[in-house]
N, C-alpha and C positions, 0 to 999 in steps of 0.2 A: 349911068348904065341902066338898061331897061331889065329888070329883074323878073323872071318868069317863075312861076309856081309858087308864089307866095304863100298859098295855102299850106305848103309844106312846113312853113315856120310857125303858122298859127297852129297846126296840128301838134307840132313838137312841143310849143310851150304850153299847150293844154295839159300835156304829159308832164313837162318838166317846168313848173310855174318859175322857178328860179331864173329860168334862161330867158324870159320874156323881155326884159329891159335890156339885156346885152344884144338880144336878137333885133329888137327895135332900132337900136343904136347902129348896129351893124346895117341894117336894111336902109335906113336913111342916109347913112355916110356912103354906101356903094351907090345908092340911087343919084347921088350928087356928082359921081365921078364920070368921066369920059376916057377911060383907059384905051390906048391903042396898042400896047405890047405888055408883056409879062413884067417887065421892070417897072411899069407905071403902078401896078399893083403892089409890088413889094415896097416901092417909094411911099405909098401910103399906108400900107399894113405890113411893117418890118418883120413881124412874126409868120406872116403868110408863107406858105410853101408852093412854089411852082412846080408842077409835075408835067409829065408829057401829056399829050393829048388834049391840050389847051385846058387842063385842069389846075385848079388852085385850091390849096387846103387853107381854111381860116381857122384860127383858134378862137373859140368864143368863150367869154366868162372866164378868163384866166386860164385857159386851155382845158376847162372841165369838159367842154363840148368841141365837136370838131364839124365843120361844114365844107363840103367839097362841091365845087362849083366848076362847070364848064363855061368858057368864056369865049364868045365869038367876038373878037376885037374889031373886025371891019364893020359889023352891024351894030355893035354896042349892046350886045345881049348877054345877060348872064342866066344860065340855068342852074337851079339847085339840084344836085345829084343825090346828095346825101346830108343828113345830120344826125348826129348820134353823140353819145358819150365817147370818151376817149377809148374805153374798152370795146365798145361796138365798133368804133373806127379801125381798131386793131384786127378786126376779123374781115375786113373787105379789101378790095382792090380798088383804090381811088383813082386809078387811071382808067377803069373800065365800068365801074358801077353805073347804072342807069337809075332813073328817077326812083327814088327810095319810098 
């Protein structure tokens, strides 16, 4: 997958240093994938939640953090729409939030 707006991850782990390793692992793992449908995502990330609007929620660092991505399966693009703590995630609509 071609992951767009990686800078969002960099900014986040500067603020939450304990997330850096988990986000780097997530990034490298996702970058190596070629997902063509939502079931491909959940096959690789069993704890991921597939939402409407081609959105997926990934649990990061044992669900301490949540990452919302929009995936264009045909083009192989993943756009990070949100990353935050679980409490911050509870305050957003993951199906409509735009770049955080």
